[in-house]
C-alpha positions in Angstrom: -60.2 -162.4 -161.8 -63.7 -161.5 -162.3 -65.1 -162.1 -158.9 -62.1 -159.9 -157.6 -63.1 -157.2 -160.1 -66.7 -157.5 -158.7 -65.6 -157.2 -155.1 -63.6 -154.1 -156.1 -66.4 -152.3 -158.4 -69.3 -153.1 -155.8 -67.0 -151.6 -152.8 -66.5 -154.9 -150.8 -62.9 -154.6 -151.7 -62.9 -153.1 -147.9 -62.8 -156.3 -147.0 -59.0 -157.0 -148.4 -58.0 -153.9 -145.9 -59.1 -155.8 -142.7 -56.3 -155.6 -140.1 -56.4 -159.5 -139.6 -56.2 -160.1 -143.5 -53.4 -157.2 -143.9 -51.4 -159.0 -140.9 -51.6 -162.5 -142.2 -50.6 -161.3 -145.6 -47.6 -159.3 -143.9 -46.9 -163.0 -142.0 -47.1 -165.3 -145.2 -44.0 -165.6 -146.5 -42.5 -166.1 -143.0 -45.1 -168.1 -142.3 -44.5 -170.2 -145.2 -40.6 -170.3 -144.5 -41.2 -172.1 -141.2 -44.6 -173.9 -141.0 -43.1 -177.1 -142.0 -40.3 -177.6 -139.6 -41.9 -176.2 -136.6 -45.3 -178.4 -137.6 -43.0 -181.4 -137.7 -41.1 -180.7 -134.5 -44.2 -180.1 -132.5 -46.5 -182.5 -134.3 -43.7 -185.1 -133.6 -43.4 -184.5 -130.0 -47.1 -184.7 -129.1 -47.1 -188.1 -131.2 -44.3 -189.3 -129.0 -45.7 -188.4 -126.1 -49.5 -189.5 -126.8 -50.9 -186.3 -126.8 -54.4 -185.3 -129.0 -53.3 -185.1 -132.3 -55.7 -182.4 -133.0 -54.1 -180.6 -130.3 -50.7 -180.7 -132.0 -52.2 -179.3 -135.3 -53.2 -176.3 -133.0 -50.3 -175.8 -131.5 -47.9 -176.4 -134.4 -49.9 -173.7 -136.4 -49.9 -171.5 -133.1 -46.0 -171.6 -132.7 -45.5 -171.1 -136.4 -47.7 -168.0 -136.4 -45.5 -166.6 -133.4 -42.6 -167.3 -134.9 -43.4 -166.0 -138.0 -44.5 -162.9 -136.2 -41.2 -162.5 -134.7 -39.4 -162.9 -137.9 -41.2 -159.8 -139.6 -41.2 -157.6 -136.8 -37.6 -158.1 -135.4 -35.7 -159.6 -137.8 -37.5 -158.6 -141.4 -38.7 -154.8 -140.7 -35.5 -153.8 -139.0 -33.4 -155.2 -141.8 -35.4 -153.6 -144.3 -35.3 -150.2 -142.6 -31.3 -150.1 -142.5 -31.3 -151.0 -146.1 -33.1 -148.8 -147.2 -31.4 -146.2 -145.2 -28.2 -147.5 -146.7 -29.5 -147.4 -150.1 -30.8 -143.8 -149.8 -27.1 -142.8 -148.6 -25.2 -144.6 -151.3 -25.1 -142.8 -154.3 -23.2 -145.2 -156.1 -25.9 -147.7 -155.3 -28.0 -145.2 -156.6 -26.3 -144.7 -159.4 -26.1 -148.4 -160.3 -29.5 -149.0 -159.8 -30.3 -146.1 -162.8 -28.0 -147.5 -165.0 -29.5 -151.6 -164.6 -32.9 -149.8 -165.0 -31.8 -148.0 -168.1 -30.3 -151.3 -169.8 -33.0 -153.4 -168.8 -35.5 -150.3 -170.5 -33.0 -150.4 -173.9 -33.3 -154.6 -173.8 -37.2 -154.2 -173.8 -37.4 -151.8 -176.7 
């Protein structure tokens, strides 16, 4: 935690804004969801074919990244867009959210 604080104070926090790290952060949950199954399938296939195991790992990582990217940008982001639009156009959902937020505040005090 202290090292993160030093990064920000010393102005090195721009490292965390690099496009590569932001993209990896965006893909991280989808990658978590798909990596085990994709890795198993690809590595098992390479093993059965007698191919290089290191190449199997690289192929599994690349395919997992591509599938995670597709999930995020073709499924997750469009779904969030429509859910937000639905929420913003639904007065009853907004009222329910306010009631739930109020009841959570009352419970904490």
